[in-house]
N, C-alpha and C positions, 0 to 999 in steps of 0.2 A: 126775156132780158130785161126788160123796164121793173117787173116784179120782183127780178132780183136784187136789181140796183136798189129799188125802193126800200125793200123788207127785208132781204137776207145780207147782204153783203157790209161788211162791217171794216172798220180801219182801225189801224194801231195806233192810237191815239200816243204812245211813248214816239213815235217817229213824227207824227204831227207836230209833238211840242217840240223835238227836235230841229224841224226844220222851218216852223214857223218864225225864225228870225232870218232866214237864209232866202234868197232869190230863185223860185222853185219853176221848173218847167216841166209839168207833168205828159210825159210821152207815152202812150197809151197805143197797143194793139184797137182797142175798144172801138167798134163802129162810130163815125160822125154823128150818126144818128140816135146815139145815144147819149152824146154831147151834155146836152141841159139837164137830162134826169140824173147822170154822173154828177157833173157838177153841184146842182141841187142838193144831191145827197151828200156828198163831200160836205160843203158846207152844213147841211143841219145836223151832222152827227156831229162834226169835228169844231165847227165852228170857226174853221181857216177855209182858205183857196189858195192854189198855185197861183203866181203871178202870169203863168202862160199855161196855156194847155192845146196838146196836140191830138186829133183823133184818126182813126184809119179812113181813108177816104180813097182806098185805091182795092182794086180787085188784084187777087192773085194769077200767073201767067195763064193759066185755063181757063180765067174768067166765072169760077165756079164759087168763090168766095173771096176773102178779105184777104189781102198781102199780110203775110206771116210776119207776127212781131217783129223780127228782129232786121228785116226789110222796110220794114213800115217805118220805125224808127232811123233808121239810117237814113231814108228820105227825110226826116222831118229835121234831121242834124245839116245833111249836105243841102238841102233845098232853101232851109228857112232861118234855122238855130245861125249857124257857122256863117253866112252872110250878114245878119243882122249883131252878131256877138263877137265873130273871130275864130280862126280856125285853132289856137293855141289850144292843145287837149288840156294845159294845166288849169282852165277856166272851168270845167266841167266835173263834176263827178258823178256818176251814175248808182244807182238803186235799183237792182230789177230782181225777178223771182225766176226769169226764163234765161236758161244756159246759151242759149243762142245768142240773146240780145246781149248777155254779159261779155261773151266773145266778140259779138262787133265793135262792142264800145273798147275792148283791148285792141281791136284790130286796128282802130283809131288814135290808140294810145290814150285814151280815158279810163281814168280809175274808175272800175265800176265792181259794187259788192254786193253779193247776194241778199236779198229782201227774208231777214231771218222770220221764220214762221214759229219762234218756240219763245213764246211772251215770258217764258220762266228766266230767260238770259236775253234780254230785246235787244241791246245794243252790239252784242258779241259778235256778230256776222257784219257789222261794219267796221271795227277795230281793226288796225293793222295785224297781219299776221305777222310776228315775231318768230325767226330763225332761234333753233335752240343751241 
């Protein structure tokens, strides 16, 4: 994983540029043990860092792997983010590639969009869907 973070993982610079002026809380399912390497990689590859970051420090119910992404991110929200910044869902906007996590955000009335992986139309997944 450390090699992946350092040598292979890439970040979408258009998304970083879009978020640079926003207060960003990174919520990742990635293990806490990769926090430093991940944040160093983000900084060195993009020249930017989120204002806050949460990394997965819990095990799943079976105890044989990390807590599932949507469950870890829900805990970040309920245990840390909501108590600090408030429970008003209009304060938050999520961007996530995992459908289960997007559903979790939506269950809390937090608007969440898919992280677009088509760099030829980078912002298309973040724009509101217009009804015909």
